[in-house]
C-alpha positions as CSV (number, residue, x, y, z in Angstrom):
1,M,-41.1,2.2,49.7
2,Q,-44.8,1.7,48.9
3,K,-44.3,4.1,45.9
4,V,-41.4,2.0,44.6
5,F,-43.4,-1.2,45.0
6,S,-46.4,0.3,43.2
7,L,-44.2,1.5,40.3
8,F,-42.6,-1.9,40.0
9,V,-46.1,-3.6,39.9
10,F,-47.2,-1.0,37.3
11,L,-44.2,-1.6,35.1
12,F,-44.6,-5.4,35.5
13,I,-48.2,-5.2,34.3
14,I,-47.3,-2.9,31.3
15,C,-44.3,-5.1,30.3
16,S,-46.2,-8.3,30.5
17,S,-48.9,-7.0,28.2
18,I,-46.4,-6.2,25.5
19,S,-45.8,-8.8,22.9
20,I,-42.2,-9.1,21.7
21,T,-41.4,-11.0,18.6
22,P,-37.7,-11.8,17.9
23,I,-36.4,-10.8,14.5
24,E,-34.1,-13.3,12.8
25,K,-30.8,-12.0,11.5
26,K,-31.6,-13.1,8.0
27,E,-34.6,-10.8,8.0
28,L,-32.3,-7.8,8.6
29,I,-30.0,-8.6,5.7
30,K,-31.3,-7.8,2.2
31,S,-31.2,-10.8,-0.1
32,E,-30.9,-8.5,-3.2
33,I,-29.2,-5.2,-3.8
34,V,-29.5,-2.7,-6.6
35,V,-26.4,-1.2,-8.2
36,E,-26.2,1.6,-10.9
37,V,-23.7,0.9,-13.6
38,K,-22.4,3.6,-15.9
39,G,-19.5,4.2,-18.3
40,A,-18.2,1.8,-20.8
41,I,-21.3,-0.4,-20.9
42,K,-23.8,-1.0,-23.7
43,N,-26.7,-1.2,-21.3
44,P,-26.2,1.3,-18.5
45,G,-28.7,1.4,-15.7
46,L,-29.8,-0.3,-12.5
47,F,-28.9,-3.9,-12.0
48,H,-30.2,-6.3,-9.4
49,C,-27.8,-8.8,-7.8
50,S,-27.5,-10.8,-4.7
51,S,-26.2,-9.5,-1.4
52,F,-22.4,-9.7,-1.1
53,C,-22.1,-9.6,-4.9
54,T,-18.6,-8.6,-6.1
55,V,-17.7,-6.3,-9.0
56,S,-16.6,-9.5,-10.8
57,D,-20.0,-11.1,-10.3
58,L,-21.7,-8.0,-11.6
59,L,-19.4,-7.8,-14.6
60,N,-20.6,-11.2,-15.7
61,K,-24.1,-9.8,-16.2
62,L,-23.0,-6.8,-18.3
63,T,-22.3,-6.2,-21.9
64,L,-19.3,-3.9,-22.0
65,E,-18.2,-1.5,-24.8
66,D,-15.2,-2.5,-26.9
67,N,-13.0,0.1,-25.3
68,Y,-13.5,-0.7,-21.6
69,D,-10.6,-0.8,-19.1
70,L,-10.9,-2.9,-16.0
71,S,-7.3,-2.4,-14.9
72,T,-8.3,0.2,-12.2
73,L,-11.1,-1.8,-10.8
74,N,-10.7,-4.2,-7.8
75,L,-12.8,-7.1,-9.0
76,Q,-13.1,-8.6,-5.5
77,T,-14.8,-5.5,-4.1
78,V,-18.1,-6.4,-2.4
79,L,-20.9,-4.1,-3.6
80,K,-23.6,-2.6,-1.4
81,D,-27.1,-1.5,-2.1
82,K,-27.3,1.8,-4.1
83,D,-23.6,1.7,-5.1
84,V,-22.7,3.4,-8.4
85,L,-20.1,1.5,-10.4
86,V,-18.4,3.3,-13.3
87,I,-16.7,1.1,-15.9
88,P,-13.8,3.2,-17.2
89,F,-13.0,3.6,-20.9
90,Q,-9.5,3.0,-22.1
91,Q,-7.4,6.1,-21.9
92,D,-3.8,7.0,-22.6
93,I,-3.3,7.6,-18.9
94,P,-5.4,5.3,-16.8
95,L,-7.5,6.9,-14.1
96,I,-7.5,5.5,-10.5
97,S,-10.9,4.4,-9.3
98,I,-11.6,5.8,-5.8
99,N,-14.3,3.1,-5.5
100,T,-12.3,0.1,-6.2
101,A,-8.5,0.9,-6.2
102,D,-6.4,-0.9,-3.7
103,L,-3.9,0.7,-1.3
104,K,-1.0,0.5,-3.7
105,A,-2.9,2.2,-6.6
106,L,-4.3,5.0,-4.3
107,C,-0.7,5.7,-3.1
108,T,0.3,6.6,-6.7
109,L,-1.8,9.7,-6.5
110,D,-0.1,13.0,-5.6
111,G,-0.2,13.7,-1.9
112,I,-1.8,10.4,-1.0
113,G,0.3,8.3,1.3
114,E,-0.5,5.0,2.9
115,T,-2.4,6.5,5.8
116,T,-4.7,8.6,3.6
117,A,-5.1,5.7,1.1
118,Q,-6.2,3.5,4.0
119,L,-8.7,6.2,5.2
120,I,-10.2,6.2,1.7
121,I,-10.6,2.4,1.7
122,D,-12.0,2.5,5.3
123,Y,-14.5,5.3,4.3
124,R,-15.8,3.4,1.3
125,N,-16.0,0.1,3.3
126,Q,-18.1,1.9,6.0
127,N,-20.2,4.1,3.7
128,G,-20.3,2.3,0.3
129,F,-19.0,3.6,-2.9
130,F,-18.4,7.3,-3.5
131,Q,-21.3,8.7,-5.5
132,T,-19.3,11.7,-6.8
133,L,-15.7,12.6,-7.0
134,N,-16.3,15.5,-4.6
135,D,-17.4,12.9,-2.0
136,L,-13.7,12.1,-1.6
137,M,-13.4,15.3,0.4
138,N,-15.5,13.6,3.1
139,V,-12.4,11.6,3.9
140,K,-10.3,13.0,6.8
141,G,-7.1,14.6,5.4
142,I,-8.5,15.4,1.9
143,G,-9.4,19.0,1.5
144,Q,-9.9,21.2,-1.5
145,K,-6.2,21.7,-2.3
146,K,-5.4,17.9,-2.2
147,F,-8.6,17.1,-4.2
148,D,-7.7,19.7,-6.9
149,K,-4.3,18.0,-7.3
150,I,-5.8,14.6,-8.0
151,K,-9.2,15.2,-9.4
152,D,-8.0,14.8,-13.1
153,K,-6.3,11.5,-12.2
154,I,-9.3,9.8,-10.5
155,C,-12.6,8.3,-11.4
156,L,-15.5,6.6,-9.7
């Protein structure tokens, strides 16, 4: 019993000598993020924008090429720090953006049903935008065979 009391007194002395400063939530949230923009843009590179900036907000800061195509982008997607946004060029067959497409668009890909499409959306919501097309294979249910079927129909 004496040892327990001594240990308690020792811990009390140690803990009372430690200074604890609370951190406010706003200090943990970045006020600015950096997004890399590529593709059909006249000035590709890194762009600074506020936290919780959407694709639409960022597009307002960009000068796009004449042959851009926004039809595959979800303009309401909230960007995260270090995301890579690729502005697609117009093509005869539009590509599906794995970074911004909604559930319906993802389901148009061969072998991608609602469950897998939702897993893709959940993955990018938790981890940020895909940095390469091959990163799509990090999503449960997408292996090399399925990826090979769709890789020519997708873009970042």
